[in-house]
C-alpha positions as CSV (number, residue, x, y, z in Angstrom):
1,M,116.4,114.6,101.3
2,I,119.0,117.4,100.3
3,K,121.0,119.2,102.8
4,A,123.5,122.0,101.7
5,D,125.4,123.9,104.3
6,N,127.5,126.7,103.6
7,I,128.0,126.1,99.9
8,R,130.4,128.6,98.2
9,K,131.6,128.9,94.4
10,K,133.9,131.4,92.5
11,Y,134.4,131.6,88.8
12,G,138.0,133.2,88.8
13,E,137.5,136.2,91.0
14,L,133.5,136.3,90.7
15,E,131.9,134.9,93.6
16,V,128.7,133.4,92.7
17,L,127.5,131.6,95.9
18,K,128.5,133.1,99.0
19,G,127.4,130.6,101.6
20,V,124.3,128.9,100.5
21,S,122.5,126.6,103.0
22,L,119.3,125.0,102.8
23,E,117.1,121.8,103.4
24,I,114.6,120.0,101.2
25,S,112.5,117.3,102.2
26,E,111.3,114.1,100.7
27,G,108.0,115.0,98.3
28,E,108.5,118.9,98.8
29,I,108.5,120.9,95.5
30,V,110.6,123.8,96.2
31,S,111.1,126.8,93.7
32,I,114.3,129.4,93.6
33,V,113.6,132.7,92.1
34,G,115.5,135.7,91.7
35,A,117.3,138.1,88.9
36,S,119.7,136.9,86.5
37,G,123.1,136.3,87.7
38,A,121.8,135.7,91.5
39,G,123.2,132.2,91.5
40,K,120.2,130.2,91.1
41,S,121.6,128.0,88.0
42,T,124.6,127.6,89.9
43,L,123.4,126.2,92.8
44,L,121.0,123.8,90.9
45,H,124.1,122.4,88.9
46,I,125.9,122.0,92.5
47,I,122.9,120.1,94.0
48,G,122.5,118.0,90.6
49,T,126.6,117.2,90.9
50,L,127.1,118.6,87.5
51,D,129.6,121.1,89.3
52,K,131.4,121.2,92.5
53,P,131.6,123.7,95.2
54,D,134.8,125.3,96.6
55,A,133.7,125.1,100.0
56,G,130.5,123.7,102.2
57,T,128.8,120.3,102.2
58,L,126.1,118.5,100.2
59,T,124.4,115.7,101.1
60,I,121.6,113.6,99.2
61,K,119.8,110.7,100.8
62,G,122.5,110.6,103.3
63,I,125.4,110.5,100.8
64,E,128.0,113.1,100.1
65,P,128.6,113.2,96.3
66,G,131.7,114.8,96.9
67,K,133.2,112.3,98.2
68,L,132.7,109.8,95.2
69,R,135.1,108.9,92.5
70,D,134.3,109.9,89.1
71,K,132.5,106.8,88.0
72,K,130.5,106.5,91.1
73,L,129.5,109.7,91.2
74,S,128.4,109.4,87.5
75,D,126.4,106.3,88.9
76,F,125.0,108.0,91.7
77,R,123.8,111.1,89.6
78,N,122.3,108.8,86.8
79,R,120.4,107.1,89.7
80,A,119.3,109.8,92.3
81,I,119.1,112.5,90.1
82,G,116.5,113.5,87.2
83,F,117.4,116.8,85.0
84,V,114.6,118.8,83.3
85,F,115.9,122.0,81.3
86,Q,114.6,124.8,79.5
87,F,115.2,122.9,76.2
88,H,114.3,119.2,76.3
89,H,117.8,117.8,74.4
90,L,115.7,114.9,73.4
91,L,117.8,112.9,71.0
92,P,116.0,113.6,67.2
93,E,116.7,110.2,65.9
94,F,115.1,108.5,68.5
95,T,111.2,108.1,69.5
96,A,110.0,109.4,72.9
97,L,109.8,105.9,74.3
98,E,113.8,105.2,73.1
99,N,114.8,108.9,74.5
100,V,112.7,108.1,77.9
101,C,114.7,104.6,78.0
102,I,118.0,105.9,78.0
103,P,118.9,106.6,81.5
104,A,117.5,103.2,82.6
105,F,119.8,101.6,80.0
106,I,122.8,103.5,81.6
107,A,121.9,102.4,84.8
108,G,122.0,98.5,83.6
109,K,118.4,97.8,83.4
110,S,117.0,95.1,81.1
111,Q,115.1,96.8,77.9
112,A,112.1,95.1,79.1
113,E,112.1,96.7,82.6
114,A,113.0,100.0,81.0
115,E,110.4,99.9,78.3
116,T,107.8,99.1,81.0
117,K,108.8,101.7,83.3
118,A,109.0,104.4,80.2
119,T,105.5,103.3,78.9
120,E,104.0,103.8,82.4
121,L,105.6,107.4,83.0
122,L,104.3,108.1,79.5
123,G,101.0,107.1,79.8
124,F,100.8,109.1,83.0
125,L,101.9,112.2,81.4
126,G,99.4,111.7,78.5
127,L,101.4,110.4,76.0
128,A,100.3,106.9,75.6
129,E,99.2,107.6,71.6
130,R,102.8,109.3,71.1
131,V,105.4,106.6,72.5
132,N,106.6,105.9,68.9
133,H,106.6,109.3,67.6
134,K,110.1,111.0,67.0
135,P,110.5,114.6,68.7
136,S,109.8,116.1,65.3
137,E,106.5,114.8,65.2
138,L,105.5,116.3,68.9
139,S,104.7,119.4,70.0
140,G,106.8,121.6,72.1
141,G,104.7,120.9,75.2
142,E,104.8,116.9,74.4
143,Q,108.5,117.3,73.9
144,Q,108.9,118.5,77.5
145,R,106.8,115.9,79.1
146,V,108.9,113.5,77.1
147,A,111.8,115.2,79.0
148,V,110.0,114.9,82.3
149,A,109.4,111.2,81.4
150,R,113.1,110.8,81.0
151,A,113.9,112.6,84.2
152,L,111.7,110.2,86.4
153,V,112.7,106.8,84.5
154,N,115.2,105.7,87.2
155,Q,112.9,107.0,90.2
156,P,115.2,109.5,91.2
157,A,115.8,111.3,94.7
158,V,115.0,114.5,93.3
159,V,114.3,116.1,89.8
160,L,116.0,119.3,89.1
161,A,114.3,121.8,86.8
162,D,116.1,124.6,85.4
163,E,113.4,127.0,83.9
164,P,111.1,123.8,82.6
165,S,108.4,126.1,81.0
166,G,110.6,128.8,79.8
167,N,110.3,127.7,76.2
168,L,106.7,126.8,76.0
169,D,103.7,128.8,75.3
170,S,101.6,129.8,78.4
171,Q,98.7,126.8,78.0
172,S,101.7,124.2,77.7
173,A,103.5,126.1,80.8
174,K,100.5,125.6,82.8
175,D,100.0,122.0,82.0
176,L,103.7,121.3,82.9
177,H,103.2,123.1,86.0
178,K,100.3,120.8,87.3
179,M,101.8,118.0,86.1
180,F,104.9,118.5,88.5
181,F,102.0,118.4,91.4
182,D,100.4,115.6,90.0
183,L,103.8,113.9,90.0
184,R,104.3,114.7,93.5
185,D,101.0,113.2,94.5
186,K,101.4,109.8,92.9
187,F,105.2,109.4,93.4
188,N,105.8,111.6,96.5
189,Q,108.7,113.0,94.0
190,T,110.6,115.8,95.2
191,F,111.3,119.2,92.7
192,V,113.7,121.8,93.1
193,I,112.9,124.3,90.2
194,V,114.6,127.2,89.4
195,T,112.1,129.7,87.4
196,H,111.4,133.0,86.4
197,N,107.7,132.3,86.4
198,E,106.0,133.9,89.2
199,E,103.0,131.5,88.9
200,L,104.8,128.3,88.9
201,A,107.4,129.8,91.8
202,N,104.2,130.6,94.1
203,M,102.6,127.3,93.4
204,A,105.6,125.6,95.2
205,D,105.3,124.6,98.9
206,R,108.3,126.8,99.6
207,K,109.7,129.7,97.5
208,L,113.4,130.6,97.7
209,E,114.6,134.0,96.7
210,M,118.5,134.3,96.0
211,K,120.1,137.5,95.6
212,D,123.8,138.2,95.2
213,G,124.8,134.4,95.9
214,Q,122.7,134.0,98.8
215,I,119.2,132.8,99.8
216,I,117.6,136.0,101.2
């Protein structure tokens, strides 16, 4: 599903990634751990095509995003990659259903198709009764589940999660972690998760540790 080979990245004189290589299979849940500044989020942003490496190659589902022009890269990112961040980034003026539909609308799907998929996902994530609620009417855990549904609505090849439970209480965090595995079991969804949460990291199929810009 994902192959990164000798990825390098510098910001000014600071070398953040020093030749990172990894392979991730379809349906695999991989956690990435390490101290702050180890390069975890930078690697995740490069896998997510939000940033470009200075050297090395990245392939996702047989496609090299680095070779795509801006418009095609944006389309690829929208369709192939889902993002879940520590803060849910839901749009406050829209309902849960509308928030989930947004990436589908960007991908050119009809309102009926987008709403059908969004409703299915929200129901699977235990939010069937909350679809018409705005973020301010939802708990932190519910908001993050809406964000997960939004990441999944285009049936992406991979979901990238950066500290997804970092802003949640312990019970909501446990519920979110279990949900990732339920989603993998139901949809064969691939996840790459950057986390400081040891429990979540150890639940993954593989735990990769980063130190000083490399996987150790």
